[in-house]
C-alpha positions in Angstrom: 12.5 32.2 9.2 14.5 29.6 11.1 17.6 27.9 9.9 15.8 24.5 9.8 13.0 26.0 7.7 15.6 27.5 5.2 17.3 24.1 5.0 14.0 22.3 4.4 13.1 24.6 1.6 16.4 24.9 -0.1 16.4 23.1 -3.5 12.7 22.0 -3.1 10.6 23.9 -5.5 7.4 21.9 -5.0 9.0 18.5 -5.0 10.5 16.3 -2.3 12.7 13.2 -2.4 9.8 10.9 -2.7 8.5 12.8 -5.7 11.8 12.5 -7.5 12.1 8.8 -6.8 8.6 8.3 -8.0 9.2 10.2 -11.2 12.5 8.4 -11.8 10.8 5.0 -11.5 8.1 6.1 -13.9 10.6 7.1 -16.5 12.7 4.0 -16.0 9.6 1.9 -16.6 8.5 4.0 -19.6 11.7 4.2 -21.5 14.2 1.9 -19.8 16.8 2.8 -17.2 19.7 3.0 -19.5 17.8 5.3 -21.9 16.8 7.7 -19.2 19.0 10.6 -18.5 19.1 13.1 -15.6 17.9 15.7 -18.1 14.8 13.5 -18.8 14.2 13.5 -15.0 14.6 17.2 -14.5 12.4 17.8 -17.5 9.6 15.6 -16.1 9.7 17.4 -12.8 10.5 20.9 -13.9 13.7 21.0 -11.7 17.2 22.2 -12.3 19.9 19.6 -11.9 21.2 21.3 -8.8 17.7 21.1 -7.2 17.6 17.4 -8.2 21.0 16.7 -6.7 19.9 18.3 -3.4 17.7 15.2 -2.9 19.5 12.4 -4.6 23.1 11.8 -5.6 22.5 10.3 -9.0 20.0 8.4 -11.1 21.8 5.3 -9.9 20.7 6.1 -6.4 17.1 6.4 -7.5 17.4 2.9 -9.1 19.0 1.5 -5.9 16.3 3.0 -3.6 13.5 1.7 -5.9 14.9 -1.8 -6.1 15.5 -2.0 -2.4 11.8 -1.1 -1.9 10.7 -4.0 -4.1 13.2 -6.5 -2.9 12.9 -5.5 0.7 9.1 -6.0 0.5 9.5 -9.5 -1.1 12.2 -10.5 1.4 10.0 -9.4 4.3 7.1 -11.4 2.9 9.3 -14.4 2.6 10.6 -13.9 6.2 7.0 -13.8 7.4 6.1 -16.9 5.4 9.0 -18.9 6.8 7.6 -18.4 10.3 4.4 -20.3 9.4 4.1 -23.8 11.0 3.7 -26.0 8.0 5.0 -26.2 4.4 1.4 -25.6 3.1 0.9 -22.5 5.2 4.4 -21.2 4.3 3.7 -21.6 0.6 0.3 -20.0 0.9 1.8 -17.1 2.9 4.5 -16.3 0.3 2.0 -16.3 -2.6 -0.3 -14.0 -0.7 2.6 -11.9 0.5 4.2 -11.5 -3.0 0.8 -10.5 -4.5 0.4 -7.9 -1.7 3.9 -6.5 -2.4 3.3 -6.3 -6.1 0.0 -4.5 -5.7 1.3 -2.0 -3.1 4.6 -1.4 -4.9 3.8 -2.1 -8.5 6.1 0.5 -10.1 9.1 -0.7 -8.1 8.4 -4.4 -8.7 7.9 -3.7 -12.4 11.3 -2.1 -12.5 12.8 -5.1 -10.8 11.2 -7.5 -13.3 12.7 -5.5 -16.2 16.3 -5.5 -15.1 18.9 -6.5 -17.6 21.9 -6.7 -15.3 23.8 -3.9 -17.0 25.3 -2.4 -13.8 26.5 -3.5 -10.4 23.3 -2.3 -8.8 21.2 -4.4 -11.2 23.5 -7.5 -10.9 23.2 -7.3 -7.1 19.5 -7.0 -7.3 19.2 -10.0 -9.6 21.3 -12.0 -7.3 18.9 -11.2 -4.4 16.0 -12.2 -6.6 17.6 -15.5 -7.4 18.1 -16.2 -3.7 14.4 -15.4 -3.1 13.4 -17.8 -5.9 15.7 -20.5 -4.6 14.1 -20.3 -1.1 10.6 -20.4 -2.5 11.6 -23.4 -4.5 12.6 -25.0 -1.3 9.1 -24.3 0.1 7.6 -26.0 -2.9 9.8 -29.1 -2.2 8.7 -29.1 1.4 5.0 -28.9 0.3 5.7 -31.9 -2.0 7.1 -33.9 0.9 3.9 -33.1 2.9 1.7 -34.3 0.0 0.3 -30.8 -0.7 2.0 -30.4 -4.0 2.3 -33.0 -6.7 5.6 -34.8 -6.7 5.6 -35.4 -10.4 6.3 -31.7 -10.9 9.7 -30.1 -10.9 9.8 -27.7 -7.9 11.8 -25.1 -9.8 9.5 -25.1 -12.7 6.5 -25.0 -10.4 8.0 -21.9 -8.7 8.6 -20.2 -12.0 5.0 -20.9 -13.1 3.6 -19.5 -9.9 5.6 -16.3 -10.1 5.1 -16.0 -13.8 1.4 -15.7 -13.0 2.0 -13.3 -10.1 4.4 -11.2 -12.0 2.0 -10.9 -15.0 -0.2 -8.8 -12.8 2.1 -5.8 -13.3 0.9 -5.6 -16.9 -2.7 -5.1 -16.1 -3.4 -4.3 -12.5 -4.4 -0.8 -11.6 -4.5 0.4 -8.0 -7.6 2.5 -8.7 -9.3 -0.2 -10.7 -12.1 -2.6 -9.7 -9.9 -5.5 -8.6 -9.5 -5.8 -4.8 -5.9 -6.8 -3.9 -7.0 -9.3 -1.3 -9.4 -10.9 -3.7 -6.7 -11.0 -6.3 -4.4 -12.8 -3.9 -7.0 -15.3 -3.1 -7.8 -16.0 -6.7 -4.1 -16.5 -7.7 -3.7 -18.8 -4.7 -6.7 -20.8 -5.8 -5.5 -21.2 -9.4 -1.8 -21.8 -8.4 -2.4 -24.4 -5.7 -5.4 -25.9 -7.4 -3.2 -27.0 -10.3 -0.4 -28.1 -7.9 -2.4 -30.3 -5.6 -2.1 -34.1 -6.0 -4.7 -35.7 -8.2 -7.3 -37.8 -6.4 
């Protein structure tokens, strides 16, 4: 057995880092981050604490990795949307992109949506989320200036309503269920923009 093989196997009785993060996110969503202990996590996985710490430094690191996955996905979707040529296409792109991130990273996004801001990691994540929301509100204002969105609506309220609908998907969407993610994005887009368009 080579040194690299021994290193790869050390502390990994059937689980790798991705398994540990996945289990941690599941537990955080089931019983709350603050209420979840390292013992809960090792019990769920059947690991010793030393085996767990071979892969992650702490439960805080699991939280940070999961939130980065969610926020990084949303921020990348926003970056892509901002490259679109018109306000209407940018708004369409961020709605579609956010739905895609939610359906692909549902556990991580669920965790993000349930943050209470009880730690520095959570506070930093919430600040990033507020910056995201602020930028999307700007896109709504731009769409209003182009005549695509009703000007009698408050842009901030409209943004919260759009993402309230998108975020509610975490409560019922199942990756192995009958709802196609692309179809879901199209339907949310139709409902959201249909209600925002100026009246004839």
